[in-house]
GUBA-278596 format. One record per residue (C-alpha): residue in one letter; residue number from 0; x negated, y negated, z negated. Coordinates in Angstrom, 3 decimals. Layout:
% residues N
A,NUM,X,Y,Z .
...
END
This chain:
% residues 76
M,0,16.931,11.354,9.156 .
D,1,18.696,11.941,5.667 .
R,2,16.972,15.139,5.172 .
L,3,13.269,13.219,5.057 .
G,4,15.367,10.766,2.811 .
A,5,15.104,7.902,5.118 .
R,6,17.957,5.662,4.499 .
W,7,18.978,2.081,4.865 .
G,8,18.384,-0.126,1.717 .
A,9,20.879,-2.312,0.214 .
P,10,20.721,-6.129,1.814 .
S,11,20.064,-7.501,-1.807 .
G,12,17.372,-4.920,-2.301 .
Y,13,15.663,-5.946,1.278 .
G,14,16.147,-10.119,0.016 .
L,15,13.826,-8.597,-3.389 .
A,16,10.915,-6.918,-1.897 .
L,17,11.002,-10.100,0.623 .
L,18,11.163,-12.568,-2.597 .
L,19,8.261,-10.322,-3.816 .
L,20,6.081,-10.071,-1.416 .
L,21,4.203,-12.814,-1.952 .
P,22,3.756,-12.561,-5.380 .
L,23,2.283,-9.094,-5.123 .
V,24,0.021,-9.981,-2.440 .
L,25,-1.458,-12.500,-3.994 .
A,26,-1.826,-10.731,-7.200 .
G,27,-3.856,-8.229,-4.994 .
W,28,-6.179,-10.092,-3.435 .
L,29,-6.872,-12.201,-6.369 .
A,30,-8.197,-8.973,-8.200 .
I,31,-9.850,-8.686,-5.121 .
V,32,-11.584,-11.834,-4.335 .
L,33,-11.916,-12.690,-7.750 .
V,34,-14.381,-9.466,-8.891 .
P,35,-17.790,-10.886,-9.480 .
A,36,-20.540,-10.188,-7.112 .
E,37,-22.637,-8.460,-9.561 .
V,38,-20.005,-5.698,-11.059 .
I,39,-19.963,-4.609,-7.219 .
E,40,-23.506,-4.083,-6.951 .
E,41,-23.815,-1.699,-9.747 .
P,42,-24.900,1.501,-9.840 .
G,43,-22.203,4.087,-9.995 .
V,44,-19.643,1.384,-8.179 .
S,45,-17.620,2.550,-4.818 .
V,46,-16.523,0.467,-2.542 .
A,47,-15.495,0.931,0.910 .
Y,48,-14.898,-0.913,3.573 .
L,49,-12.900,-1.422,6.064 .
T,50,-14.601,-0.898,9.455 .
S,51,-12.064,-1.969,11.711 .
M,52,-7.718,-2.529,12.595 .
G,53,-7.647,1.690,13.392 .
A,54,-8.816,2.757,10.320 .
A,55,-6.448,-0.102,8.440 .
A,56,-3.515,1.843,10.687 .
A,57,-4.798,5.233,9.969 .
I,58,-4.471,4.269,6.108 .
V,59,-1.317,2.869,6.690 .
L,60,0.010,6.013,8.194 .
R,61,-1.460,8.446,5.896 .
A,62,0.185,7.127,3.086 .
A,63,3.453,6.446,4.419 .
G,64,3.466,10.142,6.011 .
E,65,2.912,11.033,2.179 .
E,66,5.671,9.421,0.976 .
I,67,8.043,10.941,3.433 .
F,68,6.745,13.995,2.618 .
F,69,6.615,14.215,-0.915 .
R,70,9.897,12.534,-1.030 .
G,71,12.187,13.580,1.077 .
L,72,11.026,17.194,2.079 .
I,73,9.672,18.556,-1.345 .
V,74,12.186,15.701,-3.835 .
G,75,15.330,15.947,-1.853 .
END
């Protein structure tokens, strides 16, 4: 796993991640919700809606795969 770039972090790092999780999720959600409907409906604006939980899982798995590939195999 070390060759892939997967290592356990320090406990303080996990604590910091948990501390930052709620404010960052809230900020992201507010950034999406506060966009007026008129802006989203403008021509030339592209918005992708998730069609299912399977699609959401596929997006997460693809992003995780890219992170493992580029950070572990290419960089390290």
